[in-house]
C-alpha positions as CSV (number, residue, x, y, z in Angstrom):
1,X,13.1,-20.6,16.1
2,X,11.7,-18.3,18.7
3,X,15.1,-16.7,19.2
4,X,15.4,-16.1,15.4
5,X,11.9,-14.5,15.3
6,X,12.8,-12.3,18.3
7,X,16.0,-11.1,16.5
8,X,14.0,-10.4,13.3
9,X,11.5,-8.4,15.2
10,X,14.3,-6.5,17.1
11,X,16.0,-5.7,13.8
12,X,12.9,-4.4,12.2
13,X,11.9,-2.4,15.3
14,X,15.3,-0.7,15.3
15,X,14.9,0.2,11.6
16,X,11.6,1.9,12.2
17,X,11.4,5.7,12.1
18,X,10.7,7.5,15.3
19,X,7.1,7.5,16.3
20,X,5.1,10.7,16.3
21,X,5.1,12.6,19.7
22,X,2.7,10.8,22.1
23,X,2.8,7.6,20.0
24,X,4.5,4.3,20.2
25,X,5.0,1.4,17.7
26,X,2.8,-1.7,18.4
27,X,2.0,-4.8,16.4
28,X,-1.4,-4.9,14.7
29,X,-3.0,-7.9,12.9
30,X,-6.1,-8.7,10.9
31,X,-6.8,-12.5,10.9
32,X,-9.6,-11.9,8.3
33,X,-7.1,-10.4,5.8
34,X,-4.1,-12.4,7.0
35,X,-2.0,-9.3,7.4
36,X,0.1,-8.0,10.2
37,X,2.2,-4.8,10.6
38,X,3.6,-2.2,13.0
39,X,1.3,0.7,13.6
40,X,1.5,3.8,15.8
41,X,-0.7,3.8,18.8
42,X,-1.2,7.4,20.0
43,X,-2.9,9.2,22.8
44,X,-4.9,12.4,22.7
45,X,-5.5,14.4,19.5
46,X,-3.3,12.1,17.4
47,X,-5.2,8.9,18.4
48,X,-6.3,6.8,15.5
49,X,-7.4,3.2,15.0
50,X,-7.1,0.7,12.2
51,X,-10.2,-1.2,11.3
52,X,-11.1,-3.7,8.6
53,X,-14.0,-3.3,6.2
54,X,-14.2,-6.0,3.5
55,X,-10.8,-6.1,1.8
56,X,-9.7,-2.7,3.1
57,X,-7.8,-1.5,6.2
58,X,-9.1,1.9,7.2
59,X,-7.7,4.5,9.5
60,X,-10.4,6.0,11.7
61,X,-10.9,8.3,14.7
62,X,-11.5,6.4,18.0
63,X,-15.1,5.1,18.2
64,X,-15.8,5.7,14.5
65,X,-17.2,2.9,12.3
66,X,-14.7,1.5,9.7
67,X,-16.8,3.0,6.8
68,X,-16.0,6.5,8.1
69,X,-12.2,6.1,7.7
70,X,-9.8,6.4,4.9
71,X,-8.6,3.2,3.2
72,X,-4.8,2.9,3.6
73,X,-4.3,-0.7,2.5
74,X,-6.4,-2.9,0.2
75,X,-5.9,-6.7,0.0
76,X,-6.7,-8.2,-3.4
77,X,-6.6,-11.8,-4.6
78,X,-5.5,-13.4,-7.9
79,X,-5.0,-16.9,-9.3
80,X,-1.6,-18.3,-8.1
81,X,-0.3,-18.7,-11.7
82,X,-1.3,-15.2,-12.8
83,X,1.5,-12.6,-12.6
84,X,0.7,-9.6,-10.4
85,X,1.1,-7.3,-13.4
86,X,-1.6,-9.1,-15.2
87,X,-3.8,-9.2,-12.1
88,X,-3.4,-5.4,-11.8
89,X,-4.2,-4.9,-15.5
90,X,-7.4,-7.1,-15.3
91,X,-8.7,-5.5,-12.1
92,X,-7.8,-1.9,-12.4
93,X,-7.6,-1.0,-16.2
94,X,-11.4,-1.4,-16.8
95,X,-11.9,1.5,-14.3
96,X,-9.8,3.9,-16.5
97,X,-10.9,5.9,-19.5
98,X,-9.9,4.4,-22.8
99,X,-7.1,7.1,-23.2
100,X,-5.7,6.1,-19.8
101,X,-5.9,2.4,-20.7
102,X,-3.8,3.1,-23.9
103,X,-1.3,5.4,-22.2
104,X,-0.7,3.7,-18.8
105,X,1.4,0.7,-18.0
106,X,2.3,-1.3,-14.8
107,X,5.9,-0.6,-14.0
108,X,8.4,-1.8,-11.4
109,X,8.6,0.8,-8.6
110,X,11.1,-0.9,-6.3
111,X,13.6,2.0,-6.6
112,X,10.9,4.6,-6.1
113,X,9.5,2.9,-3.0
114,X,12.3,0.7,-1.5
115,X,11.0,-1.7,1.1
116,X,14.5,-3.1,1.9
117,X,13.3,-6.7,1.3
118,X,14.2,-8.6,-1.9
119,X,11.2,-10.9,-1.3
120,X,8.8,-8.0,-1.8
121,X,8.0,-6.3,-5.2
122,X,6.5,-2.9,-5.7
123,X,4.6,-1.8,-8.8
124,X,2.8,1.4,-10.0
125,X,0.5,2.2,-12.9
126,X,2.3,5.1,-14.6
127,X,2.2,6.9,-18.0
128,X,4.1,5.2,-20.8
129,X,6.7,7.3,-22.6
130,X,4.2,8.3,-25.4
131,X,1.5,9.4,-22.9
132,X,3.9,11.1,-20.4
133,X,3.9,14.6,-22.1
134,X,0.2,14.6,-22.3
135,X,0.0,13.5,-18.7
136,X,2.4,16.3,-17.6
137,X,0.2,18.9,-19.4
138,X,-2.9,17.5,-17.7
139,X,-1.2,17.8,-14.3
140,X,0.1,21.3,-15.1
141,X,-3.5,22.5,-15.6
142,X,-5.0,20.3,-13.0
143,X,-2.5,19.4,-10.1
144,X,-3.3,16.0,-8.6
145,X,-5.1,14.8,-11.8
146,X,-5.6,11.0,-12.0
147,X,-3.8,10.6,-15.3
148,X,-3.7,6.8,-14.8
149,X,-6.9,6.4,-12.8
150,X,-7.5,6.3,-9.1
151,X,-5.0,3.4,-8.6
152,X,-2.3,5.0,-10.8
153,X,0.6,7.2,-9.9
154,X,-0.7,10.4,-8.1
155,X,0.8,13.3,-6.2
156,X,0.3,11.2,-3.1
157,X,2.4,8.1,-2.5
158,X,0.6,4.9,-3.5
159,X,1.6,1.7,-5.1
160,X,0.9,-2.1,-5.3
161,X,3.0,-4.5,-3.3
162,X,3.5,-8.3,-3.8
163,X,5.1,-10.8,-1.4
164,X,5.3,-14.0,-3.5
165,X,7.3,-15.8,-0.8
166,X,4.4,-15.2,1.7
167,X,1.4,-15.5,-0.7
168,X,1.1,-16.3,-4.4
169,X,-2.6,-15.3,-4.4
170,X,-2.7,-12.0,-2.5
171,X,-1.3,-8.6,-3.4
172,X,-1.8,-5.2,-1.7
173,X,-2.5,-1.6,-2.7
174,X,-0.8,0.8,-0.3
175,X,-1.8,4.5,0.2
176,X,1.0,6.2,2.1
177,X,-0.4,9.7,1.3
178,X,1.9,12.7,1.6
179,X,2.5,12.7,5.4
180,X,4.2,10.1,7.4
181,X,1.8,7.2,7.6
182,X,0.6,5.8,10.9
183,X,1.8,2.4,9.9
184,X,5.3,1.1,9.0
185,X,5.1,0.2,5.3
186,X,8.3,-1.9,5.6
187,X,6.7,-4.1,8.4
188,X,3.8,-5.5,6.4
189,X,3.6,-9.3,6.3
190,X,1.1,-11.6,4.8
191,X,0.3,-14.6,7.0
192,X,-0.6,-18.0,5.7
193,X,-4.2,-18.1,4.8
C-alpha cells in the first residue's frame, strides 16, 4: 500500500506546474478541515502562508493573523443524501438579489476547470440562457460585476468542487484568482473526518 501511495504522490508531483522562482512544492494539511494539498513554500518577497479561520483557508503574509488574508478555499458541509447542486442552491442563492436568483443556475464546469480526476466534480453558478444577454450588458458597463452573486461566475477563476468518493458531506469553494495560485488545485484531497 505504501508503495502505491508513493507512486500516486510521484505521479501527481510530476504533473504539477513549475513552482514560482524561489519556491518549492510542499504538502500542507489542515486536520480541522480534513483537507490536504500541495502548496508553494517560498522565500523572500514571495513568501506566503496558508492559515485556517473557521471554514476558510486563507493566504497571508508571514506573521499575519488568518483574518488578514484572502480566502482561497472554503469548506462547506451538506447532508449526505443532498445533491451538491441543491446544497449550493440552498446556501448561496439566498445571498443573491431576486433577479440573480431567477437568472442564475448551478452548472457543470468540469470542462472549464478540468481537474484530471473523474472522481471530482466541478460546478459554477452561471447566468441561464435567458439572463445571459442581460448579464453581458451589465458586465459591459461594469467589468467584474457579480451577475450571479459573490459565489457566481466572475472575471476571476472560482468554482465549487465536490469529491463524493472522499466525502459525501463536504464540498469546496475554490478561488483561483487570475494569477497562478500558490496551491495546486489538482492536488486537493479530503481526508476522512
